[in-house]
C-alpha positions as CSV (number, residue, x, y, z in Angstrom):
1,M,0.2,-0.3,0.0
2,S,1.2,3.3,-0.6
3,T,3.1,4.9,2.2
4,E,3.4,8.6,1.2
5,N,0.9,10.1,3.8
6,E,2.6,8.2,6.5
7,G,5.3,9.2,9.1
8,A,5.2,10.9,12.4
9,A,2.4,13.3,12.9
10,V,2.9,17.0,13.7
11,P,1.3,18.0,16.8
12,P,-0.9,20.8,16.6
13,A,-0.3,24.6,17.6
14,A,-0.9,25.3,21.4
15,G,-4.2,27.1,21.9
16,P,-7.3,27.0,23.9
17,H,-9.2,24.9,21.1
18,P,-6.9,23.1,18.7
19,A,-8.5,22.3,15.6
20,P,-8.8,18.4,15.0
21,P,-6.4,17.7,11.8
22,A,-7.9,17.3,8.8
23,P,-8.1,13.4,8.0
24,Q,-6.2,12.1,5.1
25,Q,-7.7,9.6,2.7
26,N,-5.0,7.1,2.6
27,P,-5.6,4.5,-0.3
28,A,-6.6,0.9,1.1
29,V,-4.8,-1.1,-1.2
30,P,-5.2,-4.9,-0.5
31,P,-2.6,-7.2,-0.6
32,A,-2.3,-9.5,-4.0
33,P,-4.3,-12.5,-3.9
34,D,-2.3,-15.8,-3.0
35,F,-2.7,-17.0,-6.6
36,E,0.1,-18.7,-8.2
37,P,-1.1,-19.2,-12.0
38,T,-1.2,-22.6,-13.7
39,A,1.9,-23.6,-16.5
40,G,0.7,-21.5,-19.7
41,A,-0.7,-18.4,-18.1
42,A,0.9,-15.2,-18.9
43,P,2.8,-13.5,-15.7
44,A,1.3,-10.2,-14.9
45,P,3.1,-7.2,-15.5
46,Q,5.4,-6.3,-12.5
47,D,5.8,-2.3,-13.1
48,A,2.1,-1.7,-13.2
49,P,0.4,0.4,-10.6
50,I,-2.4,-1.4,-8.6
51,A,-5.2,0.7,-8.4
52,A,-7.4,0.7,-5.3
53,P,-10.8,-1.1,-5.9
54,P,-13.7,1.1,-6.8
55,A,-16.3,2.3,-4.3
56,Q,-19.2,1.3,-6.3
57,P,-18.7,-0.6,-9.6
58,P,-20.8,0.7,-12.5
59,A,-23.5,-2.0,-12.5
60,A,-24.4,-3.5,-16.5
61,S,-27.9,-5.0,-17.4
62,A,-27.9,-8.5,-19.3
63,S,-28.7,-8.5,-22.8
64,G,-29.4,-11.5,-25.2
65,G,-32.6,-13.2,-26.5
66,T,-35.1,-15.2,-24.7
67,G,-34.6,-18.9,-24.6
68,S,-36.6,-21.8,-26.1
69,G,-38.8,-23.7,-23.4
70,G,-38.6,-27.1,-25.1
71,A,-36.4,-29.1,-22.8
72,G,-38.6,-31.7,-21.2
73,E,-41.6,-30.5,-21.6
74,G,-42.0,-29.5,-25.4
75,T,-42.4,-26.0,-24.5
76,E,-43.2,-23.6,-27.1
77,P,-40.1,-22.1,-28.8
78,G,-39.1,-18.5,-28.4
79,G,-40.1,-18.5,-24.9
80,G,-39.0,-15.8,-22.3
81,A,-38.0,-15.7,-19.0
82,P,-40.1,-16.9,-16.1
83,H,-41.6,-14.2,-13.9
84,T,-42.3,-15.5,-10.5
85,P,-43.3,-13.2,-8.0
86,G,-44.6,-14.9,-4.5
87,S,-43.1,-18.0,-6.0
88,G,-41.5,-20.1,-2.9
89,P,-41.3,-19.0,0.5
90,G,-38.8,-16.6,-0.1
91,G,-41.6,-14.5,-2.2
92,D,-39.5,-11.9,-3.7
93,T,-39.9,-10.6,-7.2
94,T,-36.6,-11.7,-8.5
95,A,-38.7,-15.2,-8.7
96,G,-39.1,-16.6,-12.5
97,Q,-36.9,-14.0,-14.1
98,S,-34.5,-16.0,-16.5
99,A,-31.0,-16.8,-15.7
100,S,-28.1,-16.3,-17.8
101,W,-25.8,-19.4,-17.0
102,W,-22.0,-18.8,-15.9
103,T,-19.9,-21.0,-18.4
104,A,-17.0,-22.5,-17.3
105,G,-14.7,-19.6,-18.0
106,G,-17.0,-16.6,-17.2
107,G,-18.3,-17.0,-20.3
108,Q,-15.1,-14.6,-21.6
109,P,-14.0,-16.3,-24.9
110,Q,-10.2,-17.4,-25.1
111,G,-8.3,-15.4,-26.8
112,G,-10.6,-12.6,-27.1
113,S,-9.6,-9.3,-27.2
114,G,-10.1,-6.5,-24.5
115,G,-13.0,-5.7,-22.5
116,G,-12.8,-8.6,-20.4
117,P,-13.8,-7.8,-16.3
118,G,-11.1,-6.7,-14.4
119,G,-9.6,-8.0,-11.4
120,P,-11.3,-7.2,-7.9
121,W,-8.3,-5.0,-7.1
122,G,-8.3,-3.1,-10.6
123,T,-6.0,-5.6,-12.6
124,A,-7.3,-8.8,-14.6
125,P,-6.4,-12.1,-12.8
126,V,-5.0,-14.5,-15.3
127,P,-7.2,-17.7,-15.4
128,P,-5.2,-21.0,-15.6
129,S,-3.6,-22.1,-19.2
130,G,-5.3,-18.4,-20.6
131,A,-8.8,-19.6,-20.5
132,P,-11.7,-17.6,-19.1
133,E,-13.5,-18.4,-15.9
134,R,-16.7,-19.8,-16.3
135,K,-19.5,-17.4,-15.9
136,P,-22.5,-18.7,-13.4
137,R,-25.4,-19.0,-15.9
138,G,-27.0,-16.8,-13.7
139,L,-30.4,-15.2,-14.0
140,I,-29.2,-12.2,-15.7
141,A,-25.7,-11.8,-14.7
142,A,-24.8,-9.3,-11.7
143,A,-22.4,-6.6,-12.3
144,L,-20.8,-5.5,-9.2
145,A,-16.8,-6.3,-8.8
146,A,-16.0,-9.1,-6.9
147,V,-14.6,-8.4,-3.6
148,L,-12.3,-11.3,-2.1
149,V,-13.5,-11.6,1.2
150,A,-10.8,-12.8,4.1
151,G,-11.6,-13.5,7.8
152,G,-12.5,-16.4,10.1
153,I,-15.1,-17.4,12.5
154,G,-14.9,-19.3,15.0
155,G,-12.9,-17.3,17.3
156,G,-13.2,-14.0,18.8
157,I,-10.4,-11.0,19.6
158,G,-9.1,-11.5,23.1
159,Y,-8.1,-7.9,24.4
160,L,-5.9,-4.9,22.4
161,A,-2.9,-4.4,24.1
162,A,-0.9,-0.9,22.6
163,D,3.1,-1.2,22.6
164,H,4.8,1.7,23.0
165,D,8.4,2.6,21.8
166,D,10.3,5.7,21.5
167,S,9.0,6.6,18.0
168,D,6.6,8.9,17.3
169,T,4.1,6.1,16.4
170,T,2.2,3.8,18.1
171,T,1.1,0.5,17.5
172,V,-1.8,-1.9,18.6
173,S,-1.6,-5.7,18.8
174,A,-4.4,-7.8,18.9
175,F,-4.6,-11.4,20.4
176,G,-7.1,-14.0,19.6
177,N,-8.5,-16.6,21.5
178,P,-6.6,-19.8,22.1
179,K,-9.5,-21.4,20.7
180,S,-9.6,-20.0,17.5
181,A,-6.5,-22.2,16.8
182,S,-8.4,-25.0,17.0
183,R,-10.4,-24.2,14.0
184,A,-13.3,-26.2,15.9
185,P,-15.9,-28.3,13.9
186,G,-18.3,-26.2,12.1
187,S,-16.0,-23.2,11.7
188,V,-15.5,-21.8,7.8
189,S,-12.2,-22.6,8.6
190,N,-12.8,-26.3,9.5
191,I,-15.1,-26.6,6.6
192,A,-13.0,-25.1,4.0
193,G,-9.9,-27.2,4.9
194,K,-11.6,-30.4,4.9
195,T,-13.6,-29.6,1.6
196,L,-10.7,-27.6,-0.7
197,P,-8.7,-30.5,-1.2
198,S,-11.8,-32.1,-3.0
199,V,-12.6,-29.3,-5.3
200,V,-11.1,-29.1,-8.8
201,T,-11.1,-25.8,-11.0
202,I,-12.0,-27.3,-14.4
203,E,-10.4,-25.8,-18.0
204,A,-12.5,-26.6,-20.9
205,K,-11.2,-26.1,-24.6
206,G,-13.2,-26.9,-27.6
207,S,-11.6,-28.1,-30.8
208,N,-12.2,-24.6,-32.3
209,G,-9.9,-23.1,-29.3
210,E,-12.8,-21.4,-27.2
211,G,-13.7,-22.6,-23.6
212,G,-13.2,-21.3,-20.2
213,T,-12.8,-22.3,-16.7
214,G,-15.1,-23.4,-14.3
215,T,-15.5,-25.8,-10.9
216,G,-16.4,-29.2,-9.8
217,F,-16.1,-31.5,-7.1
218,V,-15.4,-35.1,-6.3
219,Y,-18.6,-37.0,-6.4
220,D,-17.3,-40.7,-5.7
221,K,-13.9,-42.7,-5.3
222,Q,-14.0,-43.9,-8.9
223,G,-13.0,-40.5,-9.9
224,H,-16.1,-38.9,-10.9
225,I,-16.5,-35.3,-10.9
226,L,-19.8,-33.2,-10.5
227,T,-20.3,-29.8,-11.9
228,N,-22.5,-27.9,-14.5
229,N,-23.1,-29.0,-18.2
230,H,-22.5,-25.1,-19.2
231,V,-19.1,-25.7,-17.6
232,V,-17.7,-28.5,-20.1
233,A,-20.7,-28.1,-23.2
234,S,-17.5,-26.3,-25.0
235,A,-15.4,-29.3,-24.9
236,A,-17.9,-32.1,-24.7
237,E,-17.3,-33.0,-28.6
238,Q,-13.7,-33.5,-29.4
239,G,-12.4,-31.1,-26.9
240,K,-10.1,-31.0,-23.9
241,L,-11.1,-31.1,-20.3
242,T,-8.6,-30.8,-17.5
243,A,-9.0,-31.2,-13.6
244,T,-7.0,-29.5,-11.1
245,F,-6.8,-30.2,-7.7
246,S,-5.6,-27.7,-4.7
247,N,-2.3,-29.4,-4.5
248,G,-1.5,-28.3,-7.9
249,K,-2.0,-31.8,-9.4
250,R,-3.8,-31.8,-13.1
251,Y,-5.8,-34.6,-14.6
252,A,-7.4,-35.2,-18.0
253,A,-10.7,-35.9,-17.8
254,Q,-13.6,-36.8,-20.3
255,V,-17.2,-36.1,-20.4
256,I,-19.6,-39.3,-18.8
257,G,-22.6,-37.8,-19.4
258,R,-24.3,-34.5,-19.3
259,A,-27.8,-32.9,-19.2
260,E,-28.7,-29.7,-20.9
261,G,-32.1,-29.2,-19.1
262,Y,-30.7,-30.1,-15.5
263,D,-27.3,-28.3,-16.4
264,V,-25.5,-31.2,-14.6
265,A,-22.7,-33.0,-15.8
266,V,-20.6,-35.8,-14.9
267,L,-16.8,-36.1,-15.8
268,K,-14.2,-38.7,-14.9
269,L,-10.7,-38.6,-14.0
270,K,-8.2,-40.0,-16.9
271,N,-5.0,-41.6,-15.4
272,A,-6.4,-41.2,-11.6
273,S,-4.6,-43.9,-9.8
274,G,-2.3,-41.4,-7.9
275,A,-4.7,-39.1,-7.2
276,K,-6.6,-38.4,-3.6
277,L,-10.2,-39.1,-4.1
278,N,-12.6,-38.0,-1.2
279,P,-15.9,-37.4,-2.2
280,L,-17.4,-34.9,-0.6
281,P,-20.5,-35.5,1.8
282,L,-23.8,-34.8,0.6
283,G,-26.2,-33.3,2.5
284,N,-30.4,-32.9,2.3
285,S,-31.3,-30.1,0.3
286,D,-35.0,-31.4,1.1
287,K,-34.1,-30.4,4.8
288,V,-32.7,-27.1,3.7
289,A,-34.3,-23.9,5.9
290,V,-34.4,-20.6,5.0
291,G,-31.5,-18.7,6.9
292,D,-29.2,-21.6,7.4
293,A,-25.7,-20.5,6.9
294,T,-23.9,-22.0,3.8
295,V,-20.5,-21.8,2.3
296,A,-19.5,-21.9,-1.3
297,I,-16.5,-22.6,-2.9
298,G,-15.1,-22.4,-6.3
299,A,-12.8,-20.3,-8.9
300,P,-14.4,-16.9,-9.6
301,F,-12.3,-15.1,-12.4
302,G,-9.9,-17.7,-12.2
303,L,-9.4,-17.5,-8.5
304,S,-9.1,-21.4,-7.3
305,G,-10.3,-22.5,-3.8
306,T,-12.4,-19.3,-2.7
307,V,-14.2,-19.4,0.0
308,T,-17.2,-17.3,0.9
309,T,-20.0,-17.3,3.0
310,G,-23.9,-16.4,3.5
311,I,-27.3,-17.9,4.4
312,V,-30.0,-19.5,2.3
313,S,-31.9,-16.7,1.5
314,A,-34.9,-18.2,-0.3
315,K,-35.8,-21.8,-1.6
316,N,-38.2,-23.6,-4.5
317,R,-36.9,-20.5,-6.9
318,P,-37.8,-20.8,-10.1
319,V,-34.9,-20.3,-12.1
320,A,-34.8,-20.3,-16.2
321,S,-31.2,-20.1,-17.5
322,S,-29.1,-20.4,-20.6
323,D,-25.3,-20.2,-21.3
324,G,-25.9,-17.7,-24.5
325,G,-24.5,-20.1,-26.5
326,G,-27.4,-21.1,-28.4
327,G,-28.1,-24.4,-26.2
328,N,-31.4,-25.9,-24.9
329,A,-32.4,-23.5,-21.6
330,S,-32.2,-24.7,-18.5
331,Y,-34.7,-24.9,-15.4
332,M,-34.4,-25.6,-11.7
333,S,-36.2,-25.1,-8.6
334,A,-33.2,-23.3,-6.8
335,L,-31.8,-22.7,-3.3
336,Q,-31.0,-19.3,-3.4
337,T,-27.6,-17.8,-1.5
338,D,-26.7,-14.3,-0.7
339,A,-22.9,-15.9,-0.6
340,S,-21.0,-14.4,-3.3
341,I,-20.7,-16.2,-6.2
342,N,-19.1,-15.1,-9.6
343,P,-18.4,-16.1,-13.1
344,G,-15.9,-19.4,-12.4
345,N,-18.0,-20.5,-9.7
346,S,-20.5,-22.5,-12.0
347,G,-20.1,-26.3,-10.5
348,G,-18.5,-25.8,-7.1
349,P,-20.4,-27.0,-4.1
350,L,-22.7,-25.4,-1.6
351,L,-22.3,-26.4,1.7
352,N,-24.2,-26.4,4.9
353,A,-22.8,-25.6,8.2
354,N,-21.7,-29.1,8.7
355,G,-20.2,-29.3,5.6
356,G,-22.6,-31.2,3.7
357,V,-23.1,-30.3,-0.3
358,I,-26.7,-28.9,-0.3
359,G,-26.2,-27.9,-3.7
360,I,-24.3,-26.8,-7.4
361,N,-23.6,-23.4,-8.0
362,S,-25.0,-22.4,-11.3
363,A,-26.5,-19.1,-11.3
364,I,-26.3,-15.4,-10.7
365,Q,-29.1,-12.5,-11.2
366,S,-28.1,-9.2,-12.5
367,A,-28.8,-6.2,-11.6
368,G,-29.8,-4.9,-15.2
369,S,-32.7,-6.3,-17.3
370,G,-34.6,-9.3,-16.0
371,N,-36.5,-10.1,-19.2
372,G,-33.8,-11.9,-21.5
373,L,-31.8,-15.1,-21.6
374,G,-28.0,-14.0,-21.4
375,E,-24.6,-13.2,-20.4
376,S,-23.2,-10.6,-22.5
377,Q,-23.3,-8.4,-19.4
378,Q,-22.3,-10.3,-16.5
379,S,-19.9,-9.5,-14.4
380,G,-20.5,-10.5,-10.8
381,S,-22.4,-11.0,-7.5
382,I,-25.1,-8.8,-6.1
383,G,-26.0,-11.4,-3.7
384,L,-28.3,-13.3,-5.4
385,G,-26.8,-16.4,-6.4
386,F,-28.8,-19.9,-7.3
387,A,-27.6,-23.3,-6.6
388,I,-29.2,-26.9,-8.0
389,P,-30.5,-28.7,-4.9
390,I,-28.3,-31.5,-4.6
391,N,-30.9,-34.3,-4.0
392,Q,-32.0,-33.6,-7.5
393,A,-28.3,-33.4,-8.9
394,K,-27.6,-36.3,-7.4
395,N,-30.4,-38.6,-9.0
396,V,-29.3,-37.1,-12.3
397,A,-25.6,-37.8,-11.8
398,Q,-26.6,-41.4,-11.3
399,Q,-28.6,-41.7,-14.3
400,L,-25.7,-40.0,-16.4
401,I,-22.8,-42.7,-14.8
402,K,-25.3,-45.5,-15.6
403,T,-26.6,-44.4,-19.0
404,G,-24.8,-41.4,-20.1
405,Q,-28.1,-40.0,-20.8
406,P,-30.8,-37.9,-18.6
407,V,-34.5,-38.8,-17.8
408,Y,-37.0,-35.9,-17.4
409,P,-40.2,-36.3,-16.0
410,V,-43.2,-34.5,-18.4
411,I,-46.8,-34.2,-18.8
412,E,-46.3,-34.1,-22.5
413,A,-48.1,-30.6,-22.8
414,T,-46.8,-27.7,-24.8
415,V,-47.1,-24.5,-22.6
416,N,-46.5,-21.0,-23.3
417,M,-43.4,-19.6,-22.5
418,K,-43.8,-15.8,-22.6
419,D,-47.4,-15.5,-20.4
420,T,-46.2,-14.8,-16.9
421,G,-47.9,-14.1,-13.6
422,A,-51.5,-16.0,-13.8
423,G,-49.8,-19.4,-14.7
424,A,-48.7,-21.6,-17.1
425,T,-51.0,-21.8,-20.3
426,I,-51.3,-24.6,-22.5
427,A,-50.8,-23.6,-26.1
428,S,-52.8,-23.8,-28.8
429,N,-50.1,-26.1,-31.0
430,G,-47.1,-27.9,-30.5
431,A,-43.6,-27.2,-32.3
432,S,-43.7,-27.2,-35.9
433,G,-47.6,-27.5,-36.0
434,T,-47.9,-31.0,-33.6
435,P,-50.7,-30.8,-31.2
436,A,-50.0,-29.3,-27.7
437,I,-51.0,-32.1,-26.1
438,V,-49.5,-35.3,-26.9
439,P,-52.4,-38.0,-27.9
440,G,-52.2,-40.8,-25.2
441,G,-49.6,-39.1,-23.2
442,P,-50.2,-37.8,-19.2
443,A,-52.0,-34.6,-19.8
444,D,-54.2,-36.1,-22.4
445,K,-55.3,-39.0,-20.2
446,A,-56.1,-36.3,-17.3
447,G,-58.2,-34.6,-19.7
448,L,-56.5,-31.1,-19.7
449,K,-57.0,-29.1,-23.3
450,S,-55.5,-26.1,-25.1
451,G,-56.5,-22.7,-23.2
452,D,-56.3,-24.6,-19.9
453,V,-54.1,-22.4,-17.5
454,I,-52.6,-24.5,-14.8
455,T,-52.0,-22.6,-11.5
456,K,-50.5,-24.8,-9.0
457,L,-48.8,-28.2,-9.1
458,D,-49.3,-29.8,-5.7
459,D,-49.1,-27.0,-3.1
460,M,-46.9,-24.9,-5.3
461,V,-47.8,-22.0,-7.1
462,I,-47.4,-21.6,-10.5
463,D,-47.3,-18.3,-12.7
464,S,-45.6,-19.2,-16.0
465,G,-44.1,-22.1,-18.2
466,P,-40.8,-22.4,-16.9
467,T,-42.4,-22.4,-13.3
468,L,-44.1,-25.2,-14.2
469,I,-41.1,-27.2,-15.8
470,S,-39.2,-26.3,-12.6
471,E,-41.4,-27.9,-10.3
472,I,-42.2,-31.0,-12.5
473,W,-38.2,-31.6,-12.9
474,T,-38.1,-32.0,-9.0
475,H,-40.0,-34.7,-9.1
476,Q,-39.5,-38.4,-11.1
477,P,-41.1,-40.2,-13.7
478,G,-43.8,-42.3,-12.5
479,D,-44.7,-39.7,-9.7
480,K,-48.5,-38.6,-9.1
481,V,-48.7,-34.9,-8.7
482,T,-52.1,-32.8,-8.8
483,L,-52.6,-29.7,-10.9
484,T,-54.5,-26.9,-10.3
485,Y,-55.8,-25.5,-13.5
486,K,-58.5,-22.9,-14.7
487,R,-60.8,-23.5,-17.8
488,D,-63.4,-20.9,-18.9
489,G,-63.1,-19.0,-15.4
490,K,-63.5,-22.1,-13.7
491,Q,-60.9,-23.8,-11.6
492,S,-60.4,-27.5,-11.3
493,T,-57.7,-30.0,-9.9
494,V,-56.6,-33.4,-11.3
495,D,-54.0,-35.9,-10.8
496,V,-51.5,-36.7,-13.4
497,T,-48.8,-39.4,-13.6
498,L,-45.6,-38.0,-15.0
499,G,-44.4,-39.8,-18.1
500,K,-40.5,-39.5,-19.2
501,R,-38.3,-38.4,-21.7
502,K,-35.0,-39.7,-22.4
503,G,-32.0,-37.7,-23.5
504,D,-31.6,-33.6,-24.5
505,S,-34.1,-32.7,-27.7
């Protein structure tokens, strides 16, 4: 930090009412993060001055087209972002807005020129091997600059003691509680210490040279790594994937299976006989309560091993998202957290206070416009992050490991994706002029018709097509659900047994 204003203070002139010295602004520049780029990363220039972080970085709203609602439900193409005010226990107005996903490199193309988001202290961090960090596909990307958080929980300051010497300065020493050195179970430092060795930074590079970085974590002792689909999508076909552990060891990896609709992917390490594979314990996302503590771990902006904390700020948050790359939209009934999540955190674990994984960090909300899918203006956390509940992600991972393909529960009815507020309206026609309700399908057997407006699934309020899909996908094929709908102003209920669809369409 700058020392140009430091030194012995000049005492004020004697007088009955000496004026207090004017405070001098001394730019507080934090030390450079303890980050060592992996081989191939360009070294940061040594002579460049380090600027203090801006007090309030400018916000930017996300842009981009609307996403197709076809995944899993045969939804109408061209669907926009969901609008779900009041949905879920949280009930805030962010519900139902579309989410632009962080791709494994923050969505910043490799080899791109200029314009990328700067580092938290005014200089751009260099991602491993020159790859950009994957943006968490979020509701629409947030625009505040990331601020690295340092601090321990689990020990208080005992007392302050002033040390005086013969100089004109006085130093103050802080003595911590000896208990803090033990890093008691349940403290953030204890959770981080146990979790970090099982978290990997994923670098994806497609055959065209494009790609980026994201996060994943050890799922089992067979070398499977759980992450987001959008983290690895660019390298899924004839690309290159690597996973780097916190000890610096890097392994080649391959895609075992991926699900665009769920935004879940499973990788497997190659030649991992020497790797220490300690699977992270999985919590129960159904038991999570609003207000529970959370810990997020990942590689925001390429800074591997970053740990942030927060709480579960809402549950059952309907989120529709897209990676902006033309793929199918993803839908989830998400856990919402205010833990700082940024591009590059995609695929990383969201943990509870016991260190169990309760979700996969996947999306963030933008401070800008909330009516489009995309990531062009995504840049950082505003305290609205979204994670795929681990119970759902576990079911998907098991499907992918077993068959390489996801299975989606469906009602086989096409719903409008642009209408929001009143419910999910069954469309007049399906894709390419096909019937909106598949003959002999679950919706047909239940007597549903085009024009019916579905307002509830069991006890969950449905206010849009994407919200309906998000809730259906929390179930399994064969489950029986109760749909509440309106037809010609009259409300009715009907039981529907969910069908199934294999693979992404």
